[in-house]
C-alpha positions as CSV (number, residue, x, y, z in Angstrom):
1,M,0.0,0.0,0.0
2,P,1.5,3.4,-1.0
3,F,1.5,5.9,1.8
4,T,1.1,9.7,1.6
5,H,4.1,11.9,1.2
6,D,3.8,13.3,4.7
7,T,3.5,9.8,6.2
8,E,6.6,8.6,4.5
9,V,8.6,11.8,5.4
10,A,7.6,11.5,9.0
11,L,8.5,7.8,9.3
12,Q,11.8,8.4,7.6
13,A,12.7,11.3,9.8
14,A,11.7,9.3,12.9
15,A,13.9,6.3,11.9
16,V,16.8,8.6,11.2
17,L,16.3,10.4,14.5
18,V,16.1,7.2,16.5
19,N,19.2,5.9,14.7
20,T,21.2,9.0,15.7
21,A,21.3,7.6,19.2
22,Q,23.6,4.8,18.2
23,E,27.4,5.1,18.9
24,P,28.7,7.4,17.9
25,D,25.8,9.6,18.7
26,E,25.1,11.8,15.7
27,L,22.9,14.4,17.4
28,T,25.1,16.1,20.0
29,T,25.1,19.8,18.8
30,V,22.6,22.4,17.9
31,A,24.2,22.5,14.4
32,E,23.5,18.8,14.0
33,L,19.9,19.3,15.1
34,Q,19.5,22.1,12.6
35,R,20.9,19.9,9.8
36,F,18.5,17.1,10.7
37,L,15.5,19.5,10.7
38,E,16.5,20.9,7.3
39,E,17.2,17.5,5.8
40,H,13.8,16.2,7.0
41,E,11.9,19.4,6.1
42,Y,10.5,20.2,9.5
43,T,8.5,23.3,9.5
44,G,7.3,25.5,12.3
45,R,9.0,26.9,15.4
46,R,12.7,26.1,15.9
47,D,14.4,27.5,19.0
48,L,17.7,25.9,18.2
49,T,18.8,25.9,21.8
50,V,20.6,23.4,23.9
51,D,17.3,22.8,25.8
52,E,15.6,22.0,22.5
53,L,18.4,19.7,21.5
54,D,18.2,17.9,24.8
55,A,14.4,17.5,24.4
56,V,14.8,16.0,20.9
57,R,17.6,13.7,22.1
58,D,15.4,12.6,25.0
59,V,12.5,11.7,22.9
60,R,14.5,9.2,20.8
61,A,13.8,6.5,23.3
62,T,10.0,7.0,23.1
63,L,10.1,7.0,19.3
64,R,12.2,3.8,19.3
65,R,9.6,2.2,21.5
66,L,6.9,3.3,19.1
67,L,8.7,2.2,16.0
68,T,9.5,-1.3,17.4
69,A,6.2,-2.0,19.2
70,D,3.7,-4.6,18.0
71,R,0.4,-3.4,16.6
72,E,-1.5,-3.3,19.9
73,G,1.4,-1.6,21.7
74,A,1.9,0.9,18.9
75,A,-1.8,1.8,18.9
76,A,-1.8,2.3,22.6
77,L,1.4,4.5,22.5
78,V,0.0,6.5,19.5
79,N,-3.1,7.3,21.5
80,E,-1.1,8.2,24.6
81,L,1.3,10.5,22.7
82,L,-1.5,12.2,20.8
83,A,-3.5,12.8,24.0
84,E,-0.5,14.1,25.9
85,A,0.1,16.6,23.0
86,R,-3.6,17.5,22.8
87,A,-3.2,16.9,19.1
88,V,-6.0,18.3,16.9
89,P,-5.7,17.2,13.2
90,Q,-6.2,19.9,10.7
91,L,-5.5,20.3,7.0
92,V,-2.8,22.7,6.0
93,R,-0.9,23.8,3.0
94,H,2.5,25.4,3.0
95,G,5.5,25.8,0.7
96,D,5.5,23.4,-2.2
97,Y,3.1,20.9,-0.4
98,D,-0.5,20.6,-1.1
99,W,-3.1,19.8,1.5
100,H,-1.9,17.5,4.2
101,I,-2.5,16.9,7.9
102,H,-0.8,18.6,10.8
103,A,-2.0,18.0,14.4
104,T,-0.1,20.7,16.2
105,P,0.1,24.5,15.7
106,Q,3.1,25.9,13.9
107,D,4.3,27.4,17.2
108,A,4.2,24.2,19.1
109,P,7.6,23.1,20.6
110,L,9.7,21.2,18.1
111,V,9.8,18.0,20.2
112,T,5.9,18.0,20.3
113,R,5.7,18.4,16.5
114,I,8.2,15.5,16.0
115,V,6.3,13.2,18.3
116,V,2.9,14.1,16.9
117,E,4.0,13.8,13.3
118,T,5.5,10.4,14.0
119,A,2.4,9.2,15.8
120,M,0.2,10.5,13.0
121,A,2.3,8.6,10.5
122,M,2.2,5.4,12.6
123,I,-1.7,5.6,12.4
124,D,-1.4,4.8,8.7
125,L,0.9,1.8,9.3
126,I,-1.3,0.5,12.1
127,R,-4.6,0.9,10.1
128,A,-3.0,-0.9,7.1
129,D,-1.6,-3.6,9.4
130,D,1.7,-2.9,7.8
131,L,4.1,-2.6,10.8
132,S,6.3,-5.2,8.9
133,R,7.7,-2.1,7.1
134,L,9.6,-1.4,10.3
135,G,12.3,-3.6,11.7
136,L,15.8,-3.8,13.2
137,C,19.0,-3.7,11.1
138,A,20.2,-7.1,10.0
139,D,23.8,-6.2,11.0
140,D,24.6,-8.3,14.0
141,D,26.5,-5.3,15.5
142,C,23.7,-2.8,15.0
143,D,20.3,-2.1,16.6
144,G,19.2,0.6,14.1
145,I,15.7,1.0,12.9
146,V,15.0,0.0,9.3
147,L,12.0,1.6,7.5
148,D,11.3,-0.4,4.3
149,L,9.0,1.5,1.9
150,S,10.1,-0.5,-1.1
151,R,7.7,-2.5,-3.1
152,N,9.5,-5.8,-2.7
153,R,10.3,-5.2,1.0
154,S,13.9,-6.1,0.6
155,K,15.6,-3.5,2.7
156,R,17.5,-5.2,5.5
157,F,20.0,-2.6,6.8
158,C,19.5,0.8,8.5
159,S,22.3,2.5,6.5
160,T,24.6,2.1,3.6
161,T,27.4,1.6,6.1
162,C,25.8,-1.5,7.6
163,G,24.9,-2.9,4.2
164,N,28.4,-2.4,2.8
165,R,30.0,-3.9,6.0
166,N,27.9,-7.0,5.5
167,A,28.5,-7.2,1.8
168,V,32.3,-7.1,2.4
169,A,32.0,-9.7,5.1
170,A,30.0,-12.0,2.8
171,Y,32.5,-11.5,0.0
172,R,35.5,-12.2,2.3
173,A,33.7,-15.4,3.6
174,R,33.1,-16.5,0.0
175,Q,36.7,-15.8,-0.9
176,A,38.0,-17.7,2.1
177,G,35.7,-20.7,1.3
178,S,37.1,-20.9,-2.3
179,D,40.7,-21.3,-1.2
């Protein structure tokens, strides 16, 4: 099932955000936060302070729980997060984007918008019973989140780095076996 653009963008951003918590942590400065926000097209209020950075870093564990939960757990957590944020879905249009759903005002704190946008995107996965699009990286030394939006659902690694590391290891194993 194809998902709307805003659902895909929110899920991709959430997976990347959660994965920044792996060692080495890739979200330690306000400048790194600003790059993340620009890369993932977050709109609305940005304070770009250490407090905002800390709040975003802190929410990664909650988003990880959401992205790795089973269907019942994900639904319960989505409801909890949306209630806490007092989310009110509304249609908006801005920039190059046609009508889509936001559930927080533009001036809501960044961390609230990140949580609510992720929760709203998860609604589509839960309703479609398509949580299999989320998983953990197949690299034995990585616990990154994998979001697979491909048609054939063949994505196994959270990053090119993990994929390349495994491809090289498999190549070396084949070479060692042919000796």
